[in-house]
N, C-alpha and C positions, 0 to 999 in steps of 0.2 A: 593482516585481516582478512577473512575472505567475504565476498559480496554479500553473502546469506547473513553473516554476522553483523554486518553494517545494518540492515533492514531489521534485526533482532534488537540492535539498539533504540533505533526510531520507533519499533513498536512499544518497547519498555517506555519511551518517552512520551508517547500518546497516552500510554494507559495511566503513567504517574500523575499526567496532567489533568485527567478526568476522574481520576479515583474517588476523591473527595466529593464529588456529585453525583456517585453511583448508588442506587439503593442497594438495601442487603442481599437481595437475591442476584442482581447485576455483580455484584462483589464476588459472591461466592462462586459464578460461574469461573473466575480467574483461577480457581484452585487447581486445576488440572494444567495450565499453562505455568503457572509460577512453581508447580511441584517439578515440572519438566525441566523450566529453566535453572531450576539450582539443580538438579542431577546431571545438567549437561556443564553449566558453570557454578562449580563450587565455591561461590565466593559468599562473604557476609553479607552483602546487600540484598543477594539472591535467596539468603538464608531467610532474612529476616523479613522479604517480601511473602516469603511462603508461610512462615510462621504466623505473621499478621493476618492474612487471610484465612487460615486453617484455624485459627482462634475465633475469628468471626463466624466460620462455619460451626464449630462446634457449639457455640452459643445459639446460633439459630436454629441447629439441629436439637438442640434441648428443647427448645421451645415449640417445636413442631413434630415432635416424635410420634405423637399421638395421632395425628391427622397430616399425613405426608402427603396423600396423593393429589392435592389441590397446587402444589408446588413440586413434586418428586421430580420433576425434570430438572429443577435446578440443584438438586441435592446429589443425584446420581453418581457425577464424575467425583464429589468428595467421598462419598462411599468407598468407591474404586480406590482412590487415594489413601484410605485409612487402611484399606485390606492389604496394602503393599507391606511386606515383611519390617522393612526399615523404619515404617511409621508407628510400630506398634507401641512406642513410649507413649505417645499421643494418647493411646486409647485404654482409660482406667476402668473400672468396673460398671461404674455408672454408664460411660460412654459405649461401652459395648452391650450394655443391656439397652439403651436407646436403640444402638444399631440393629441388634436383633429384632426389635420390635418393628422399626422401619423397614427392614427386610420381608418380615412377614406381610406387612403392608402391601409391599409390593409384589410379593407373589399373590396375595388374594387379587390384586388389582389385574395383574397377568392373567391369573385362572380367570377372571370374569369376563376380559376381553375376548380370549382365546375361547371361551365356552358359548360366547354369543357369536363367534365368527366374525368379530367386527376387524374390518380391513383398514379402517382410516386413522389408527394410531400403531402401526406395526412397526415402525421405525422404534418407537419409544418401547415396545412389548421387546423387540430383538435386542434393544440395549441392554434391559432387565434381564433378558435370556443370557447376554454374553457375560454381565457382571456377575451371574450366579456361577456361569463356567468359570469364571477366574478365580472364584472362591472356593473351588474342589480341592481336596476333599474335606474342607473344614465344615463343621458344624452340621445343619440341615438342607446343606444346598444340593446335595445327590437326591434326597426325599423330594425337595422342592421341584426339582427339574424331572425327575421321572414321573410325577403327578401332572407337568405341563405338558410331557411329551404325547400322550393320545390327543391332548386338544391342540397340540401343533398340529397333529398329522388331519385332524378334523378342519383345521383352517386351511391350510394347504388344499386340500381336497376340494374348497368353496373355488380354488383358481382352476382347479384340473378336472375339475366335473363338467363334462359338456353339456349336462341337462340343467347346468346351474340357474338359467333363468328359469325353468320350470320349478326350481325350490325355491323361490324367490331373491335371488340375487340380480338387483336391478341396478347395482353402483357402479361405478368404473372399478377397477381393479388394475393398479398399478403393477409393475412385473421388476422394477430394479432394487437399489439397497434403499435408497429412499421412501419408505412406507410401502414398500413390494414384496413381492415374491421371493425373489433372488436374497433380499436379506433375510428373510425367515429361513430359506433353505440352507443358505450359508450357516447358519446358527445351528439348524439340525445336523449339518454336517460337521460340525465342529463338535457337536455332543456326541455323535457316534464317535470320535476319535478320541474321546475322553473316556469312552465306557458307558454313558447314558445311551441306552439304544434298546430294540427289543426285536422280535424277527418280522416287523412291519417297517422299520427304519429305511431298510435299503430298498424296498419296493414303493415305499411313498416318493423317496428321492427321485428313483427312476421314473415312476411315472410323472412325477413334476418336469424332471428335464424332458421328456418325451413332449409332454405338452408345451414347451418353451420351444423344441423344435420345432413343432408344429406351426408356430407363428412366423418361422425363418422366412426371410425374402431375400432375392438376390441383390447384391449390391450393382449399382447402376451409377456410376458419379453424374453422368451427362443429365439426366433429368433429376439429379438432386437426392437419388436413393442411396445415402450415405450409411444407413444403418441397418443392419441384418434383422434387429428383433425390434418389436414395438416397445413402445413405454407404457402403453395403457391398451386394456379392452375392457369392451363393455358387452356382456354377452347379450344381456336384453335387447339392445338396440343393434346388436353383430356388428358393433364398430370396433376395429381396431386403427390406433394411432400411433404412427411413426414420427421420429424428430430427428434432425440430425446433430443435437446436442451429443457433446462428450463431457461426461460428468462423473461424479461420484455416486451421484443421487439416482440417476436411471439413465444407463446406456449401455452399449455392449461391452462396455468394460467390466460393467457387474457380471455379465453372462460368462466371460473369459475367467474370471478368476473364481466364480462358481464352480465352472467345468474342470478346470486344473485343479478345484480341490476337492470334488466330488471324485476324480479319477483316482484319489489316495485311498477311497476305499470300496469303491466298485471296481477297481481295477480294469477298466474299459479302455483299451488302446485308442480306439474309435472318438471316445471322449475327449482324450488329451490333444488328439490332432484336431478336432474341432475348435477346442480351446485355443489352440494356437493359430489356426487359421482365422478366428473372430481377432484375436488381442493383434497381430501381427499386421491385419487390415487397418486397424484403428491408426496405426501408427503413420498412414498415410496422411492422415485428416490433420491439417495443422492451420489452416486459415479459418475464420469467422464463418465463413459461409458451411463449412463441412463439420465445424464443432460447436457453434453457437458460445466461445468462451469470449466471455468478454469482462470478466473480473477476476480479483486473486482469490475469492473466497474457495471453503472447502465443499460446501452443498454442490455447488453447479459452476464453480469456475476452474480457475488453473491449478489451485494447490490439491483440490480432491483428485484431478486429471492425474496430476505428478504423484500422488500418494497410491494412487492405484496402479501407475506403472511400476512403481517400486514393490507393489505386491506382488505384481504378475513376474517381476523378476526373480523375487524369493521363492516362488512356487516353481519356476521353470528353469531358471538360470540362462534364459535366453537372453544375450547379450543387447539385442535390438530393444529390448523394455530398459534395458538401464540408459541406453541412449533417449529413448523416449523421457524416461525420469528426469535426465540432465535437462531435456530440451523444456519440459515443463515447468522446472524450477525456474529456469530463466524467464520464463513466461509469466510465473506468478511474481516474481520481483519486478517485471517490466509494467506489470497492471498495479501493482504495490504501490509502485513510485508514482505513477499516474493519481492514484487513489490519495495517498499523501499529499502532492502538489495542490489536488483538487479540493483537499479538506472532505473528501466522502467518507473519511474513518475518523473526523474529528467528531464525534459523537458518542454517545453512550451504547454503542453497540458491539459488546466484547464476547457475544455468543459464539461458542467454539463452532459449530456447523456453517453458520452464517455471517460471523462475523472476523474481528482483526485476530482472535488466539488461535482459530483453526489455520490461519496462514501462518502464526507465529510457530505452532506447533509443527507443521510440517516442514520449515526452515530448520527448526531444531534438530529433527532427522535427519535433514542433509548436513548438518554441521557434526553431528556426534559421530564418534567411531564407535560408539556400543548401541545395541539395539535398544529403542526406547517403548515403554509401554502402553503409552497413551491412546495407541489407534486399536488395543485389543476390544476395546466396545464397539469398536467398527469391523474390525475383520475377524475377530476372537483368536 
């Protein structure tokens, strides 16, 4: 048994121990993990886990289908799972109607947020966009995405407009995947790659990338300047904030992934070169001072760093990233071992991005011989 498999056993044991004490919403957040566990280990006990939480999910879906927005973040991973072809047997005509109604509500929500250029919930908006992208060419999803496209442009313009302060932008704007510009841009690049685009798409992406480049600073480890790019800007106060953190949520890893992916549509060799420069530089950073990684979780811990290096390897086939991936998988298990011993995970926090299941999903991808679908909502 691989070491990572031993930790999957531990994660399952912790979840089983606390399952009865979870509320409905905490239970249905387990659906993505149990589905992936069932795909990797096709055992009866895992099938039972998945079908049990799926049945709970379908009951809750039925009772919330007309008013999803207040609890939508709990539901979207299950909607994604139900769109997988192998789960079609669970979707009868009534469930399909409920899903269509919820999807329309999600579209209305994303439309309203993007229309107002709100940037404090971008992570959830990009998840909705990536979810709709995963459902193409089914149903009305191309129509939904085409309607959202000009609003995405306008929201990105809020970041790249140098006169934003004069136009009322006073809040801090984040630049990474976690609630920031890089996540929205990556979704836009992925939309372009599946044919949801117009004559403005490449111009918007190019302008936004130039804006990110304008914030670049030289790396100098001696005074602690570990990151090339800031994690936050506040144009009203002319404040640019850098961090030494390495994470999925907000770090140079985000920009390296974005630039590699953007090169696939812009065909800009210089973009590929800079993506590689950024990405390879991050590999030097391994201690706490230069990474601020102190836990196993996905959002700002070792699991998210590991999965980011896996994405970089898939985009570039650069073997150094594969080595980085293996290093951070080991660190994920190191921190997870500490957390289990100290009972840090022995509470009902099984949230995907900030809890135990995101760590489990990262380890399942390490174990599996097949490419798993769970991270489509993050990297699309």
